[in-house]
C-alpha positions in Angstrom: 35.3 197.4 -16.0 32.8 195.2 -17.7 29.3 195.6 -16.3 27.3 192.3 -16.0 23.6 191.9 -16.7 21.5 191.0 -13.6 18.6 188.5 -13.7 16.8 186.3 -11.3 18.6 182.9 -11.1 17.2 179.5 -11.8 17.2 177.7 -8.5 15.4 174.6 -7.2 14.2 173.8 -10.7 12.6 177.2 -11.5 13.3 180.9 -11.8 13.2 182.5 -8.3 11.4 185.9 -8.5 13.6 188.5 -6.8 14.6 192.1 -6.2 17.9 192.1 -7.9 21.1 193.1 -6.1 23.4 195.6 -7.8 26.7 194.3 -9.1 28.5 196.5 -6.7 27.1 194.4 -3.8 28.8 191.3 -5.1 32.0 193.1 -6.1 32.4 194.7 -2.7 32.2 191.2 -1.1 34.6 189.7 -3.6 37.0 192.5 -2.8 36.8 192.5 1.0 36.5 188.8 1.8 39.5 187.3 3.5 39.0 183.6 2.7 37.6 182.0 -0.4 37.0 178.4 -1.4 38.2 177.3 -4.9 36.8 174.2 -6.5 38.4 172.5 -9.5 37.9 169.1 -11.1 40.2 166.7 -12.7 39.7 165.6 -16.4 37.7 162.7 -15.0 35.5 164.9 -12.9 37.1 164.2 -9.5 36.5 167.4 -7.4 39.1 169.3 -5.4 38.1 172.1 -3.0 40.5 174.2 -0.9 40.4 177.5 1.0 42.7 180.1 -0.4 43.6 183.8 0.0 43.0 185.9 -3.0 42.2 189.3 -4.5 39.6 190.6 -6.8 41.7 192.3 -9.5 40.7 193.6 -12.9 37.3 191.9 -12.8 38.8 188.5 -12.0 39.6 186.5 -8.9 43.4 185.9 -8.6 45.0 183.5 -6.2 48.2 181.5 -5.8 48.1 177.8 -5.0 50.8 175.5 -3.7 48.3 172.6 -4.3 49.7 170.4 -7.0 46.2 168.9 -7.4 44.6 172.2 -8.2 47.4 173.0 -10.6 47.0 169.7 -12.4 43.2 170.1 -12.5 43.4 173.6 -14.0 46.0 172.4 -16.5 43.5 169.8 -17.8 40.1 171.3 -17.0 40.0 175.1 -16.7 36.6 175.2 -15.1 36.6 176.6 -11.6 34.2 177.9 -9.0 35.1 180.4 -6.3 32.9 180.8 -3.2 33.2 183.3 -0.4 33.6 181.8 3.1 30.3 183.4 4.2 27.1 181.5 4.1 25.1 184.6 4.9 26.1 187.0 2.1 26.8 184.4 -0.7 28.8 185.1 -3.8 29.7 182.3 -6.1 31.9 182.9 -9.2 31.9 180.3 -12.0 34.4 180.7 -14.8 37.6 179.6 -16.5 40.9 179.5 -14.6 44.1 180.5 -16.4 47.7 180.5 -15.1 49.1 184.0 -14.6 52.8 184.1 -15.8 53.3 187.7 -17.0 55.8 189.2 -14.5 53.9 192.6 -14.4 50.6 190.8 -13.7 52.2 188.6 -11.1 53.7 191.7 -9.4 50.3 193.5 -9.4 48.7 190.4 -7.8 51.5 190.1 -5.2 51.3 193.8 -4.3 47.5 193.6 -3.8 47.8 190.4 -1.9 50.5 191.7 0.4 48.6 194.9 1.1 45.3 193.0 1.8 46.9 190.4 4.1 49.8 192.3 5.5 52.0 189.6 4.0 55.3 189.4 2.2 54.9 187.2 -0.8 57.1 187.8 -3.8 57.3 186.9 -7.5 59.6 183.9 -8.1 60.0 183.4 -11.9 56.5 182.6 -13.2 55.3 181.7 -9.7 54.6 183.3 -6.3 56.5 182.4 -3.1 56.8 183.7 0.5 59.4 183.2 3.2 59.4 179.5 4.1 56.8 178.7 1.4 57.9 177.2 -1.9 56.9 178.9 -5.2 53.5 178.0 -6.5 51.5 179.0 -9.6 49.0 181.9 -9.6 45.7 181.7 -11.4 43.0 184.1 -12.6 39.4 183.0 -12.6 37.5 185.2 -15.1 33.8 185.0 -14.3 31.3 183.7 -16.8 28.5 183.9 -14.3 28.2 185.0 -10.7 25.5 184.2 -8.2 24.7 186.1 -5.1 22.2 186.5 -2.3 21.8 187.9 1.1 21.1 186.0 4.3 18.3 183.5 4.1 18.3 183.4 0.3 17.1 187.1 0.2 17.3 188.8 -3.3 19.0 186.0 -5.2 20.7 187.4 -8.4 22.6 186.0 -11.3 25.1 188.2 -13.1 26.4 187.3 -16.6 28.5 189.0 -19.2 27.6 189.4 -22.9 30.3 188.0 -25.1 
């Protein structure tokens, strides 16, 4: 696992002094959350935001999407943002989204997803499907930077990874 560097974030036009949260705080929330919001943008900048199920796997957020808009956006503009459903303990991931097509990686995602949600998705070629749900692509968002804070903007922290 890569360990990110923590620093106070720049918010509202200036650096916010803060007691920094440990990376484990954010990682625990990314792992245990049930619902996430994924934001993508088209090549022209038109935004697209949808709630999804997903798993934190190998230092990345992995999800499947039946949304043709999200798929088209990520094919032309890999930038993506993932936000937890909670507005109290906030974790926001910014990074590049890439399609997952390797059958072993897809199976690891499906296994983790099925365990987490008590679901029965399965790998269908280079996509993921479920009974009654057409196959759709899976994506991995590798974080470039992650922001997090506790309720009422307590202890805001920015995590980033050295290249």
